[in-house]
MILUMDREN-742897 format. One record per residue: residue number from 1; residue in three letters; x negated, y negated, z negated of N, C-alpha, C in turn. Coordinates in steps of 0.05 Angstrom, whole numbers, plus 5000, padded with zeros to 4 digits. Example, Ala and Ser with C-alpha at 12.3 -4.5 7.8 and 13.67 -1.06 7.14 Angstrom:
<sites>
<site resi="1" resn="ALA" n_x="4736" n_y="5114" n_z="4844" ca_x="4754" ca_y="5090" ca_z="4844" c_x="4736" c_y="5066" c_z="4844"/>
<site resi="2" resn="SER" n_x="4743" n_y="5045" n_z="4858" ca_x="4727" ca_y="5021" ca_z="4857" c_x="4742" c_y="4999" c_z="4843"/>
</sites>
This chain:
<sites>
<site resi="1" resn="MET" n_x="5086" n_y="4779" n_z="5374" ca_x="5078" ca_y="4795" ca_z="5352" c_x="5084" c_y="4825" c_z="5359"/>
<site resi="2" resn="MET" n_x="5065" n_y="4841" n_z="5352" ca_x="5068" ca_y="4870" ca_z="5358" c_x="5072" c_y="4885" c_z="5332"/>
<site resi="3" resn="ILE" n_x="5093" n_y="4901" n_z="5331" ca_x="5099" ca_y="4917" ca_z="5307" c_x="5094" c_y="4946" c_z="5314"/>
<site resi="4" resn="LYS" n_x="5077" n_y="4959" n_z="5297" ca_x="5070" ca_y="4987" ca_z="5301" c_x="5084" c_y="5003" c_z="5279"/>
<site resi="5" resn="LYS" n_x="5097" n_y="5024" n_z="5287" ca_x="5109" ca_y="5042" ca_z="5267" c_x="5089" c_y="5062" c_z="5257"/>
<site resi="6" resn="ALA" n_x="5090" n_y="5067" n_z="5232" ca_x="5071" ca_y="5086" ca_z="5220" c_x="5086" c_y="5102" c_z="5198"/>
<site resi="7" resn="ASN" n_x="5078" n_y="5127" n_z="5195" ca_x="5088" ca_y="5143" ca_z="5173" c_x="5069" c_y="5139" c_z="5150"/>
<site resi="8" resn="ILE" n_x="5079" n_y="5126" n_z="5129" ca_x="5063" ca_y="5120" ca_z="5106" c_x="5075" c_y="5132" c_z="5081"/>
<site resi="9" resn="THR" n_x="5059" n_y="5147" n_z="5066" ca_x="5068" ca_y="5160" ca_z="5041" c_x="5048" c_y="5154" c_z="5019"/>
<site resi="10" resn="PHE" n_x="5059" n_y="5146" n_z="4996" ca_x="5042" ca_y="5141" ca_z="4972" c_x="5037" c_y="5168" c_z="4959"/>
<site resi="11" resn="ILE" n_x="5011" n_y="5173" n_z="4953" ca_x="5003" ca_y="5197" ca_z="4938" c_x="4993" c_y="5187" c_z="4910"/>
<site resi="12" resn="PRO" n_x="5007" n_y="5195" n_z="4889" ca_x="5000" ca_y="5185" ca_z="4862" c_x="4973" c_y="5195" c_z="4853"/>
<site resi="13" resn="PRO" n_x="4960" n_y="5180" n_z="4835" ca_x="4934" ca_y="5187" ca_z="4825" c_x="4935" c_y="5211" c_z="4806"/>
<site resi="14" resn="PHE" n_x="4912" n_y="5225" n_z="4804" ca_x="4910" ca_y="5247" ca_z="4786" c_x="4898" c_y="5238" c_z="4759"/>
<site resi="15" resn="ARG" n_x="4881" n_y="5217" n_z="4760" ca_x="4869" ca_y="5207" ca_z="4736" c_x="4880" c_y="5179" c_z="4729"/>
<site resi="16" resn="GLN" n_x="4879" n_y="5172" n_z="4704" ca_x="4890" ca_y="5147" ca_z="4695" c_x="4875" c_y="5122" c_z="4707"/>
<site resi="17" resn="ASP" n_x="4850" n_y="5125" n_z="4713" ca_x="4834" ca_y="5102" ca_z="4724" c_x="4837" c_y="5098" c_z="4754"/>
<site resi="18" resn="ASP" n_x="4850" n_y="5116" n_z="4768" ca_x="4853" ca_y="5114" ca_z="4797" c_x="4880" c_y="5100" c_z="4804"/>
<site resi="19" resn="HIS" n_x="4881" n_y="5090" n_z="4829" ca_x="4906" ca_y="5078" ca_z="4839" c_x="4922" c_y="5096" c_z="4856"/>
<site resi="20" resn="GLY" n_x="4909" n_y="5118" n_z="4866" ca_x="4923" ca_y="5136" ca_z="4884" c_x="4913" c_y="5133" c_z="4913"/>
<site resi="21" resn="TRP" n_x="4929" n_y="5144" n_z="4931" ca_x="4922" ca_y="5143" ca_z="4959" c_x="4947" c_y="5136" c_z="4976"/>
<site resi="22" resn="LEU" n_x="4942" n_y="5128" n_z="5001" ca_x="4963" ca_y="5125" ca_z="5021" c_x="4957" c_y="5144" c_z="5044"/>
<site resi="23" resn="ASP" n_x="4977" n_y="5159" n_z="5052" ca_x="4974" ca_y="5176" ca_z="5076" c_x="4986" c_y="5159" c_z="5099"/>
<site resi="24" resn="VAL" n_x="4969" n_y="5150" n_z="5116" ca_x="4977" ca_y="5133" ca_z="5139" c_x="4974" c_y="5149" c_z="5164"/>
<site resi="25" resn="ASN" n_x="4996" n_y="5158" n_z="5175" ca_x="4996" ca_y="5175" ca_z="5200" c_x="4976" c_y="5198" c_z="5198"/>
<site resi="26" resn="GLY" n_x="4976" n_y="5211" n_z="5175" ca_x="4959" ca_y="5235" ca_z="5171" c_x="4931" c_y="5229" c_z="5161"/>
<site resi="27" resn="GLU" n_x="4923" n_y="5204" n_z="5159" ca_x="4897" ca_y="5197" ca_z="5149" c_x="4900" c_y="5188" c_z="5119"/>
<site resi="28" resn="ILE" n_x="4887" n_y="5203" n_z="5101" ca_x="4890" ca_y="5197" ca_z="5073" c_x="4868" c_y="5177" c_z="5064"/>
<site resi="29" resn="LEU" n_x="4877" n_y="5154" n_z="5054" ca_x="4858" ca_y="5132" ca_z="5046" c_x="4862" c_y="5125" c_z="5017"/>
<site resi="30" resn="LEU" n_x="4839" n_y="5122" n_z="5003" ca_x="4839" ca_y="5115" ca_z="4975" c_x="4848" c_y="5086" c_z="4971"/>
<site resi="31" resn="ILE" n_x="4865" n_y="5081" n_z="4952" ca_x="4873" ca_y="5054" ca_z="4945" c_x="4852" c_y="5043" c_z="4926"/>
<site resi="32" resn="THR" n_x="4838" n_y="5022" n_z="4934" ca_x="4816" ca_y="5011" ca_z="4917" c_x="4825" c_y="4988" c_z="4899"/>
<site resi="33" resn="ASP" n_x="4848" n_y="4975" n_z="4906" ca_x="4857" ca_y="4953" ca_z="4890" c_x="4887" c_y="4949" c_z="4894"/>
<site resi="34" resn="ILE" n_x="4901" n_y="4942" n_z="4873" ca_x="4929" ca_y="4935" ca_z="4874" c_x="4933" c_y="4908" c_z="4862"/>
<site resi="35" resn="HIS" n_x="4945" n_y="4889" n_z="4877" ca_x="4951" ca_y="4863" ca_z="4866" c_x="4982" c_y="4860" c_z="4866"/>
<site resi="36" resn="SER" n_x="4993" n_y="4854" n_z="4842" ca_x="5021" ca_y="4851" ca_z="4839" c_x="5029" c_y="4822" c_z="4835"/>
<site resi="37" resn="PHE" n_x="5051" n_y="4814" n_z="4848" ca_x="5060" ca_y="4787" ca_z="4847" c_x="5090" c_y="4787" c_z="4843"/>
<site resi="38" resn="ASP" n_x="5100" n_y="4771" n_z="4824" ca_x="5128" ca_y="4769" ca_z="4818" c_x="5136" c_y="4740" c_z="4817"/>
<site resi="39" resn="ASP" n_x="5155" n_y="4732" n_z="4834" ca_x="5163" ca_y="4704" ca_z="4835" c_x="5194" c_y="4703" c_z="4838"/>
<site resi="40" resn="PHE" n_x="5207" n_y="4692" n_z="4819" ca_x="5236" ca_y="4689" ca_z="4821" c_x="5251" c_y="4715" c_z="4825"/>
<site resi="41" resn="GLY" n_x="5241" n_y="4736" n_z="4812" ca_x="5254" ca_y="4762" ca_z="4814" c_x="5247" c_y="4779" c_z="4838"/>
<site resi="42" resn="VAL" n_x="5229" n_y="4769" n_z="4855" ca_x="5220" ca_y="4784" ca_z="4878" c_x="5192" c_y="4795" c_z="4872"/>
<site resi="43" resn="GLU" n_x="5189" n_y="4821" n_z="4872" ca_x="5163" ca_y="4833" ca_z="4866" c_x="5150" c_y="4843" c_z="4891"/>
<site resi="44" resn="GLN" n_x="5124" n_y="4837" n_z="4894" ca_x="5109" ca_y="4846" ca_z="4917" c_x="5082" c_y="4857" c_z="4907"/>
<site resi="45" resn="ASP" n_x="5075" n_y="4881" n_z="4917" ca_x="5050" ca_y="4893" ca_z="4911" c_x="5033" c_y="4895" c_z="4936"/>
<site resi="46" resn="THR" n_x="5008" n_y="4886" n_z="4935" ca_x="4990" ca_y="4888" ca_z="4957" c_x="4969" c_y="4909" c_z="4951"/>
<site resi="47" resn="LEU" n_x="4967" n_y="4930" n_z="4968" ca_x="4949" ca_y="4952" ca_z="4964" c_x="4926" c_y="4949" c_z="4983"/>
<site resi="48" resn="THR" n_x="4901" n_y="4948" n_z="4973" ca_x="4877" ca_y="4947" ca_z="4990" c_x="4866" c_y="4976" c_z="4991"/>
<site resi="49" resn="LEU" n_x="4860" n_y="4985" n_z="5016" ca_x="4851" ca_y="5012" ca_z="5020" c_x="4821" c_y="5012" c_z="5025"/>
<site resi="50" resn="GLU" n_x="4809" n_y="5036" n_z="5023" ca_x="4780" ca_y="5039" ca_z="5025" c_x="4769" c_y="5029" c_z="5052"/>
<site resi="51" resn="ASP" n_x="4785" n_y="5028" n_z="5073" ca_x="4775" ca_y="5019" ca_z="5099" c_x="4779" c_y="4989" c_z="5103"/>
<site resi="52" resn="GLY" n_x="4789" n_y="4975" n_z="5082" ca_x="4792" ca_y="4946" ca_z="5082" c_x="4820" c_y="4937" c_z="5091"/>
<site resi="53" resn="SER" n_x="4836" n_y="4955" n_z="5100" ca_x="4864" ca_y="4948" ca_z="5108" c_x="4881" c_y="4943" c_z="5083"/>
<site resi="54" resn="GLU" n_x="4902" n_y="4927" n_z="5087" ca_x="4920" ca_y="4921" ca_z="5065" c_x="4949" c_y="4927" c_z="5073"/>
<site resi="55" resn="TYR" n_x="4964" n_y="4937" n_z="5054" ca_x="4992" ca_y="4942" ca_z="5058" c_x="5008" c_y="4930" c_z="5035"/>
<site resi="56" resn="ILE" n_x="5032" n_y="4920" n_z="5042" ca_x="5049" ca_y="4908" ca_z="5021" c_x="5074" c_y="4925" c_z="5018"/>
<site resi="57" resn="THR" n_x="5084" n_y="4925" n_z="4994" ca_x="5110" ca_y="4938" ca_z="4988" c_x="5126" c_y="4919" c_z="4971"/>
<site resi="58" resn="GLN" n_x="5152" n_y="4917" n_z="4976" ca_x="5169" ca_y="4899" ca_z="4960" c_x="5191" c_y="4915" c_z="4947"/>
<site resi="59" resn="ASP" n_x="5188" n_y="4942" n_z="4948" ca_x="5209" ca_y="4959" ca_z="4936" c_x="5197" c_y="4981" c_z="4919"/>
<site resi="60" resn="GLY" n_x="5175" n_y="4976" n_z="4907" ca_x="5163" ca_y="4995" ca_z="4888" c_x="5150" c_y="5019" c_z="4902"/>
<site resi="61" resn="GLY" n_x="5142" n_y="5016" n_z="4927" ca_x="5128" ca_y="5037" ca_z="4941" c_x="5145" c_y="5055" c_z="4958"/>
<site resi="62" resn="ASN" n_x="5171" n_y="5048" n_z="4962" ca_x="5188" ca_y="5064" ca_z="4980" c_x="5181" c_y="5059" c_z="5010"/>
<site resi="63" resn="THR" n_x="5175" n_y="5034" n_z="5016" ca_x="5167" ca_y="5027" ca_z="5043" c_x="5143" c_y="5009" c_z="5042"/>
<site resi="64" resn="PHE" n_x="5127" n_y="5010" n_z="5064" ca_x="5102" ca_y="4994" ca_z="5066" c_x="5101" c_y="4980" c_z="5092"/>
<site resi="65" resn="GLN" n_x="5087" n_y="4957" n_z="5092" ca_x="5082" ca_y="4941" ca_z="5116" c_x="5053" c_y="4934" c_z="5117"/>
<site resi="66" resn="GLU" n_x="5040" n_y="4938" n_z="5140" ca_x="5012" ca_y="4931" ca_z="5142" c_x="5009" c_y="4901" c_z="5144"/>
<site resi="67" resn="VAL" n_x="4989" n_y="4890" n_z="5130" ca_x="4982" ca_y="4862" ca_z="5131" c_x="4963" c_y="4857" c_z="5154"/>
<site resi="68" resn="ALA" n_x="4971" n_y="4840" n_z="5173" ca_x="4954" ca_y="4833" ca_z="5196" c_x="4945" c_y="4804" c_z="5194"/>
<site resi="69" resn="TYR" n_x="4919" n_y="4800" n_z="5196" ca_x="4908" ca_y="4773" ca_z="5195" c_x="4902" c_y="4763" c_z="5222"/>
</sites>
């Protein structure tokens, strides 16, 4: 398994209907969907970006991990 480090920052939305953006290594990508899952007190959010990539966070957006299929 190969792990790539990336600088990822959440940029909050300006409008109520938007999800916001992720800045991934200087490339700003629109978040098109957020799926939240909570099981036995563990919360996980999956963010789908405009380029089709997905990132998960388990700490409310402080850290992100890319989903690799």
